Chimera marker file (.cmm) of the C-alpha trace (Angstrom):
<marker_set name="trace">
<marker id="1" x="131.776" y="103.034" z="124.926" r="1" g="1" b="0" radius="0.5"/>
<marker id="2" x="129.167" y="102.525" z="122.274" r="1" g="1" b="0" radius="0.5"/>
<marker id="3" x="129.338" y="98.612" z="122.760" r="1" g="1" b="0" radius="0.5"/>
<marker id="4" x="128.656" y="99.206" z="126.570" r="1" g="1" b="0" radius="0.5"/>
<marker id="5" x="125.783" y="101.446" z="125.848" r="1" g="1" b="0" radius="0.5"/>
<marker id="6" x="124.252" y="98.845" z="123.246" r="1" g="1" b="0" radius="0.5"/>
<marker id="7" x="124.841" y="95.982" z="125.748" r="1" g="1" b="0" radius="0.5"/>
<marker id="8" x="123.106" y="98.000" z="128.517" r="1" g="1" b="0" radius="0.5"/>
<marker id="9" x="120.134" y="98.971" z="126.392" r="1" g="1" b="0" radius="0.5"/>
<marker id="10" x="116.839" y="97.186" z="126.789" r="1" g="1" b="0" radius="0.5"/>
<marker id="11" x="115.361" y="95.373" z="123.858" r="1" g="1" b="0" radius="0.5"/>
<marker id="12" x="112.826" y="98.142" z="123.455" r="1" g="1" b="0" radius="0.5"/>
<marker id="13" x="115.659" y="100.711" z="123.303" r="1" g="1" b="0" radius="0.5"/>
<marker id="14" x="117.570" y="98.551" z="120.681" r="1" g="1" b="0" radius="0.5"/>
<marker id="15" x="114.450" y="98.353" z="118.495" r="1" g="1" b="0" radius="0.5"/>
<marker id="16" x="113.985" y="101.954" z="118.564" r="1" g="1" b="0" radius="0.5"/>
<marker id="17" x="117.450" y="102.600" z="117.660" r="1" g="1" b="0" radius="0.5"/>
<marker id="18" x="117.247" y="100.133" z="114.851" r="1" g="1" b="0" radius="0.5"/>
<marker id="19" x="114.058" y="101.785" z="113.678" r="1" g="1" b="0" radius="0.5"/>
<marker id="20" x="115.400" y="105.151" z="113.634" r="1" g="1" b="0" radius="0.5"/>
<marker id="21" x="118.415" y="103.995" z="111.555" r="1" g="1" b="0" radius="0.5"/>
<marker id="22" x="115.967" y="102.185" z="109.143" r="1" g="1" b="0" radius="0.5"/>
<marker id="23" x="114.115" y="105.491" z="108.732" r="1" g="1" b="0" radius="0.5"/>
<marker id="24" x="117.088" y="107.639" z="108.282" r="1" g="1" b="0" radius="0.5"/>
<marker id="25" x="118.458" y="105.194" z="105.595" r="1" g="1" b="0" radius="0.5"/>
<marker id="26" x="114.990" y="105.212" z="103.830" r="1" g="1" b="0" radius="0.5"/>
<marker id="27" x="115.086" y="109.201" z="103.929" r="1" g="1" b="0" radius="0.5"/>
<marker id="28" x="118.552" y="109.186" z="102.445" r="1" g="1" b="0" radius="0.5"/>
<marker id="29" x="117.563" y="106.699" z="99.766" r="1" g="1" b="0" radius="0.5"/>
<marker id="30" x="114.283" y="108.674" z="98.786" r="1" g="1" b="0" radius="0.5"/>
<marker id="31" x="116.466" y="111.835" z="98.677" r="1" g="1" b="0" radius="0.5"/>
<marker id="32" x="118.948" y="110.185" z="96.169" r="1" g="1" b="0" radius="0.5"/>
<marker id="33" x="115.887" y="108.725" z="94.087" r="1" g="1" b="0" radius="0.5"/>
<marker id="34" x="114.353" y="112.316" z="93.903" r="1" g="1" b="0" radius="0.5"/>
<marker id="35" x="117.663" y="113.772" z="92.930" r="1" g="1" b="0" radius="0.5"/>
<marker id="36" x="118.252" y="111.206" z="90.121" r="1" g="1" b="0" radius="0.5"/>
<marker id="37" x="114.681" y="111.422" z="88.935" r="1" g="1" b="0" radius="0.5"/>
<marker id="38" x="113.246" y="114.704" z="89.717" r="1" g="1" b="0" radius="0.5"/>
<marker id="39" x="110.144" y="114.270" z="87.635" r="1" g="1" b="0" radius="0.5"/>
<marker id="40" x="109.190" y="110.875" z="89.068" r="1" g="1" b="0" radius="0.5"/>
<marker id="41" x="105.765" y="110.359" z="90.292" r="1" g="1" b="0" radius="0.5"/>
<marker id="42" x="105.289" y="109.046" z="93.956" r="1" g="1" b="0" radius="0.5"/>
<marker id="43" x="104.734" y="105.587" z="92.465" r="1" g="1" b="0" radius="0.5"/>
<marker id="44" x="107.861" y="105.743" z="90.434" r="1" g="1" b="0" radius="0.5"/>
<marker id="45" x="109.712" y="106.828" z="93.620" r="1" g="1" b="0" radius="0.5"/>
<marker id="46" x="108.207" y="103.862" z="95.596" r="1" g="1" b="0" radius="0.5"/>
<marker id="47" x="109.257" y="101.501" z="92.575" r="1" g="1" b="0" radius="0.5"/>
<marker id="48" x="112.803" y="102.806" z="92.695" r="1" g="1" b="0" radius="0.5"/>
<marker id="49" x="112.951" y="102.315" z="96.545" r="1" g="1" b="0" radius="0.5"/>
<marker id="50" x="111.715" y="98.821" z="96.152" r="1" g="1" b="0" radius="0.5"/>
<marker id="51" x="114.052" y="98.047" z="93.307" r="1" g="1" b="0" radius="0.5"/>
<marker id="52" x="117.140" y="99.196" z="95.501" r="1" g="1" b="0" radius="0.5"/>
<marker id="53" x="115.840" y="97.477" z="98.523" r="1" g="1" b="0" radius="0.5"/>
<marker id="54" x="114.593" y="94.053" z="97.111" r="1" g="1" b="0" radius="0.5"/>
<marker id="55" x="115.716" y="93.757" z="93.374" r="1" g="1" b="0" radius="0.5"/>
<marker id="56" x="114.085" y="93.936" z="90.202" r="1" g="1" b="0" radius="0.5"/>
<marker id="57" x="111.805" y="90.717" z="90.622" r="1" g="1" b="0" radius="0.5"/>
<marker id="58" x="110.125" y="91.986" z="93.781" r="1" g="1" b="0" radius="0.5"/>
<marker id="59" x="109.976" y="95.551" z="92.638" r="1" g="1" b="0" radius="0.5"/>
<marker id="60" x="108.198" y="94.468" z="89.448" r="1" g="1" b="0" radius="0.5"/>
<marker id="61" x="105.640" y="92.811" z="91.620" r="1" g="1" b="0" radius="0.5"/>
<marker id="62" x="104.931" y="96.110" z="93.177" r="1" g="1" b="0" radius="0.5"/>
<marker id="63" x="104.776" y="97.921" z="89.697" r="1" g="1" b="0" radius="0.5"/>
<marker id="64" x="102.423" y="95.499" z="88.141" r="1" g="1" b="0" radius="0.5"/>
<marker id="65" x="98.632" y="95.683" z="88.658" r="1" g="1" b="0" radius="0.5"/>
<marker id="66" x="98.642" y="98.381" z="91.061" r="1" g="1" b="0" radius="0.5"/>
<marker id="67" x="100.012" y="96.167" z="93.975" r="1" g="1" b="0" radius="0.5"/>
<marker id="68" x="96.418" y="94.904" z="94.749" r="1" g="1" b="0" radius="0.5"/>
<marker id="69" x="97.889" y="91.549" z="95.871" r="1" g="1" b="0" radius="0.5"/>
<marker id="70" x="101.281" y="92.624" z="96.982" r="1" g="1" b="0" radius="0.5"/>
<marker id="71" x="101.275" y="95.589" z="99.217" r="1" g="1" b="0" radius="0.5"/>
<marker id="72" x="104.210" y="94.840" z="101.275" r="1" g="1" b="0" radius="0.5"/>
<marker id="73" x="107.352" y="92.486" z="100.824" r="1" g="1" b="0" radius="0.5"/>
<marker id="74" x="106.001" y="90.551" z="103.822" r="1" g="1" b="0" radius="0.5"/>
<marker id="75" x="103.251" y="89.517" z="101.541" r="1" g="1" b="0" radius="0.5"/>
<marker id="76" x="105.701" y="87.402" z="99.650" r="1" g="1" b="0" radius="0.5"/>
<marker id="77" x="106.587" y="85.288" z="102.616" r="1" g="1" b="0" radius="0.5"/>
<marker id="78" x="104.484" y="82.306" z="102.950" r="1" g="1" b="0" radius="0.5"/>
<marker id="79" x="103.662" y="80.270" z="106.102" r="1" g="1" b="0" radius="0.5"/>
<marker id="80" x="107.005" y="78.528" z="105.809" r="1" g="1" b="0" radius="0.5"/>
<marker id="81" x="108.725" y="81.924" z="106.320" r="1" g="1" b="0" radius="0.5"/>
<marker id="82" x="110.453" y="81.538" z="102.882" r="1" g="1" b="0" radius="0.5"/>
<marker id="83" x="109.931" y="84.067" z="100.066" r="1" g="1" b="0" radius="0.5"/>
<marker id="84" x="107.468" y="82.681" z="97.568" r="1" g="1" b="0" radius="0.5"/>
<marker id="85" x="108.272" y="85.146" z="94.654" r="1" g="1" b="0" radius="0.5"/>
<marker id="86" x="107.275" y="82.922" z="91.716" r="1" g="1" b="0" radius="0.5"/>
<marker id="87" x="103.816" y="82.373" z="93.021" r="1" g="1" b="0" radius="0.5"/>
<marker id="88" x="102.527" y="85.956" z="92.746" r="1" g="1" b="0" radius="0.5"/>
<marker id="89" x="102.066" y="86.402" z="89.163" r="1" g="1" b="0" radius="0.5"/>
<link id1="1" id2="2" r="1" g="1" b="0" radius="0.2"/>
<link id1="2" id2="3" r="1" g="1" b="0" radius="0.2"/>
<link id1="3" id2="4" r="1" g="1" b="0" radius="0.2"/>
<link id1="4" id2="5" r="1" g="1" b="0" radius="0.2"/>
<link id1="5" id2="6" r="1" g="1" b="0" radius="0.2"/>
<link id1="6" id2="7" r="1" g="1" b="0" radius="0.2"/>
<link id1="7" id2="8" r="1" g="1" b="0" radius="0.2"/>
<link id1="8" id2="9" r="1" g="1" b="0" radius="0.2"/>
<link id1="9" id2="10" r="1" g="1" b="0" radius="0.2"/>
<link id1="10" id2="11" r="1" g="1" b="0" radius="0.2"/>
<link id1="11" id2="12" r="1" g="1" b="0" radius="0.2"/>
<link id1="12" id2="13" r="1" g="1" b="0" radius="0.2"/>
<link id1="13" id2="14" r="1" g="1" b="0" radius="0.2"/>
<link id1="14" id2="15" r="1" g="1" b="0" radius="0.2"/>
<link id1="15" id2="16" r="1" g="1" b="0" radius="0.2"/>
<link id1="16" id2="17" r="1" g="1" b="0" radius="0.2"/>
<link id1="17" id2="18" r="1" g="1" b="0" radius="0.2"/>
<link id1="18" id2="19" r="1" g="1" b="0" radius="0.2"/>
<link id1="19" id2="20" r="1" g="1" b="0" radius="0.2"/>
<link id1="20" id2="21" r="1" g="1" b="0" radius="0.2"/>
<link id1="21" id2="22" r="1" g="1" b="0" radius="0.2"/>
<link id1="22" id2="23" r="1" g="1" b="0" radius="0.2"/>
<link id1="23" id2="24" r="1" g="1" b="0" radius="0.2"/>
<link id1="24" id2="25" r="1" g="1" b="0" radius="0.2"/>
<link id1="25" id2="26" r="1" g="1" b="0" radius="0.2"/>
<link id1="26" id2="27" r="1" g="1" b="0" radius="0.2"/>
<link id1="27" id2="28" r="1" g="1" b="0" radius="0.2"/>
<link id1="28" id2="29" r="1" g="1" b="0" radius="0.2"/>
<link id1="29" id2="30" r="1" g="1" b="0" radius="0.2"/>
<link id1="30" id2="31" r="1" g="1" b="0" radius="0.2"/>
<link id1="31" id2="32" r="1" g="1" b="0" radius="0.2"/>
<link id1="32" id2="33" r="1" g="1" b="0" radius="0.2"/>
<link id1="33" id2="34" r="1" g="1" b="0" radius="0.2"/>
<link id1="34" id2="35" r="1" g="1" b="0" radius="0.2"/>
<link id1="35" id2="36" r="1" g="1" b="0" radius="0.2"/>
<link id1="36" id2="37" r="1" g="1" b="0" radius="0.2"/>
<link id1="37" id2="38" r="1" g="1" b="0" radius="0.2"/>
<link id1="38" id2="39" r="1" g="1" b="0" radius="0.2"/>
<link id1="39" id2="40" r="1" g="1" b="0" radius="0.2"/>
<link id1="40" id2="41" r="1" g="1" b="0" radius="0.2"/>
<link id1="41" id2="42" r="1" g="1" b="0" radius="0.2"/>
<link id1="42" id2="43" r="1" g="1" b="0" radius="0.2"/>
<link id1="43" id2="44" r="1" g="1" b="0" radius="0.2"/>
<link id1="44" id2="45" r="1" g="1" b="0" radius="0.2"/>
<link id1="45" id2="46" r="1" g="1" b="0" radius="0.2"/>
<link id1="46" id2="47" r="1" g="1" b="0" radius="0.2"/>
<link id1="47" id2="48" r="1" g="1" b="0" radius="0.2"/>
<link id1="48" id2="49" r="1" g="1" b="0" radius="0.2"/>
<link id1="49" id2="50" r="1" g="1" b="0" radius="0.2"/>
<link id1="50" id2="51" r="1" g="1" b="0" radius="0.2"/>
<link id1="51" id2="52" r="1" g="1" b="0" radius="0.2"/>
<link id1="52" id2="53" r="1" g="1" b="0" radius="0.2"/>
<link id1="53" id2="54" r="1" g="1" b="0" radius="0.2"/>
<link id1="54" id2="55" r="1" g="1" b="0" radius="0.2"/>
<link id1="55" id2="56" r="1" g="1" b="0" radius="0.2"/>
<link id1="56" id2="57" r="1" g="1" b="0" radius="0.2"/>
<link id1="57" id2="58" r="1" g="1" b="0" radius="0.2"/>
<link id1="58" id2="59" r="1" g="1" b="0" radius="0.2"/>
<link id1="59" id2="60" r="1" g="1" b="0" radius="0.2"/>
<link id1="60" id2="61" r="1" g="1" b="0" radius="0.2"/>
<link id1="61" id2="62" r="1" g="1" b="0" radius="0.2"/>
<link id1="62" id2="63" r="1" g="1" b="0" radius="0.2"/>
<link id1="63" id2="64" r="1" g="1" b="0" radius="0.2"/>
<link id1="64" id2="65" r="1" g="1" b="0" radius="0.2"/>
<link id1="65" id2="66" r="1" g="1" b="0" radius="0.2"/>
<link id1="66" id2="67" r="1" g="1" b="0" radius="0.2"/>
<link id1="67" id2="68" r="1" g="1" b="0" radius="0.2"/>
<link id1="68" id2="69" r="1" g="1" b="0" radius="0.2"/>
<link id1="69" id2="70" r="1" g="1" b="0" radius="0.2"/>
<link id1="70" id2="71" r="1" g="1" b="0" radius="0.2"/>
<link id1="71" id2="72" r="1" g="1" b="0" radius="0.2"/>
<link id1="72" id2="73" r="1" g="1" b="0" radius="0.2"/>
<link id1="73" id2="74" r="1" g="1" b="0" radius="0.2"/>
<link id1="74" id2="75" r="1" g="1" b="0" radius="0.2"/>
<link id1="75" id2="76" r="1" g="1" b="0" radius="0.2"/>
<link id1="76" id2="77" r="1" g="1" b="0" radius="0.2"/>
<link id1="77" id2="78" r="1" g="1" b="0" radius="0.2"/>
<link id1="78" id2="79" r="1" g="1" b="0" radius="0.2"/>
<link id1="79" id2="80" r="1" g="1" b="0" radius="0.2"/>
<link id1="80" id2="81" r="1" g="1" b="0" radius="0.2"/>
<link id1="81" id2="82" r="1" g="1" b="0" radius="0.2"/>
<link id1="82" id2="83" r="1" g="1" b="0" radius="0.2"/>
<link id1="83" id2="84" r="1" g="1" b="0" radius="0.2"/>
<link id1="84" id2="85" r="1" g="1" b="0" radius="0.2"/>
<link id1="85" id2="86" r="1" g="1" b="0" radius="0.2"/>
<link id1="86" id2="87" r="1" g="1" b="0" radius="0.2"/>
<link id1="87" id2="88" r="1" g="1" b="0" radius="0.2"/>
<link id1="88" id2="89" r="1" g="1" b="0" radius="0.2"/>
</marker_set>
């Protein structure tokens, strides 16, 4: 039944469902981080979320230098569409 509804959904409906799932997962991750680190500042919570999602190398880019040059993981993707992690130091 779920497969039938998914196949019948429009691309916009599918995108909305995926977006809702992503937001729900983010809410759960943030809740877990706040439970594990009750005294964490908002910046520390963002770092922990980035650490869980993208790994230490990317999370450290957000932590260093106030993220002036890296505000989103998409900033790490060059024109080739591949990650250029080592180039943002």
